[in-house]
N, C-alpha and C positions, 0 to 999 in steps of 0.2 A: 418452490415452484419458480421457474425462471420467468422473467419479464422480457417481452419482446419489444421491438421498436415502437409499436403503437401503444404499448403500456407505459412508455416512459415519456416524460415531458420536462421541460425546463422548470427549475425550482424544486423538483422532488429532492428529498434528502433521505439518505439511508445511513444509519449508524450501526457499525458492526459490534459483535461481541468483543470482549477484551481478551488479551493474551499477555501473560507475564513472560518477560524475557529472562531466560535462565543462563547459567554458566555454560550448560551443554549447548544451548543455542549458539552462543558466541564462538565456542571452540569448534563446533561443527562447521559453522559458516567460514571460519578462518581456514579450516582444513580443506573444504571443497572449493574455496575460491583462491587458496594459497595467499590470502592476505593475512599474514601473521605479524602485522605491525604491532610493536610492543604496547602501543596505547590501548590496544584491544586485548592483548594476550598475557601481559606481564604486570602482575599486581604491584611489584616493587617499583618498576619503572614508572607506572602510571601514578604512583603516589606523589611523584615530583612534577606532574604535569599540571596544566591549567585547572583541571577539574579535580585533581587529587585522587582520582580513582579511574578504573578502566571505563572506556566508553564503548558502546555497541557500534559495530560497523554501520556507517550511514546507509549503505545499500541493503543491509539486513532489514532495516526499517522500511525502505521503499519496497522491498520484496514482500515483506510481511503484509503490507497494505493489500496485495493481491490475494494472499491467503485469507486474510480477515474478510475481505469482500466475498470470497467464495463461501464462507460460512453463512452469509446472509441468504444465499441461494438466488439472489436477484439476477445474476448473469450466468448461472450454472445451467448449461443446456441451450442458451441463446447466444452466448459470446462466440464469435468466429476468430477474432484476432485482436490482440493488443496493438494499437496503431502507433503508439509512441509515448514517451515520457518527456514532457516539456515543462520549462520554467520550474523545475524541481528545486526546492530550497530546504536546506538543513538549518532550522531556526534555533534549535536548542539541542543539547546532547541527550542521548538515551543511555541509561545505565542499566547494568544487570539488576534485575528485580523490579524494574518499571513495568507497569501494566499498560499496554497500548490499545487504543481503539482507533478506528478509521471512519471518518465521515465522508460520504460520497455525495456531492451535489451534482445533479444533472444540469449542465449549462445550456445545452441545446441537443436537438436530434434532427436528423434529416435522412431521407432515403437515398440510396445510391441509384445510379442510372438503371441498373438491372431491375430494381424494384424488389429484389429478394433479400436485400441487406440494408442496414442503416448504420449511420455513424452517430455515436453517442459521445458528445464532449463532456468530460467529467472533471470536476475539481475535487481533489482528495486532500484531506487534512488528517495527519496522524497526530494523536494527542496522548499525553501520558496520564497517569492516575490523578494528577492535580489539575487536569483540564488545559495544560500548557501545550500550545502547538509546538511540536518538535520537527515536523516535516510537512511540506505542502507543495502541491503542484498539480499539473494536468496529467492524466492518464486516460486518453481517449480509446474507445473500443468499437469494433465492428460487431454488430448483432444481427441475428436473423429477424425477419418480420413476423415469423410464426414458427410453430414446431416443425422440425426437420424430419422428414421421413415420408 
């Protein structure tokens, strides 16, 4: 069930279900973004890099946050638009086989001048199965104030 502007308040925290990153995820992302950098796609090349193995595309992780959030249902049916990605940081590598969860903290909410929509400022934190933060930043969203229709 979606939450609307009046249901959300600063300090609320939502934690998504987990998702394990697979070989297929990485290769599919590489194909549709045309980002075929060897650090993502070439096992032998990656053995000689800083991490000794392939790393997952950074933007795959950022994109995955949105999909994980969708699985909570919190913004499904109330979100109107993603307003931006700000201060996004890649703090640790993500590897194939890592299981990721996303924590969403509501920083603030405010109604727009029309009164039909609101702005929700959100801090997102993507963590691996060890609880290590791998990505973090802001992804603010516009939501409706109530059911549309």
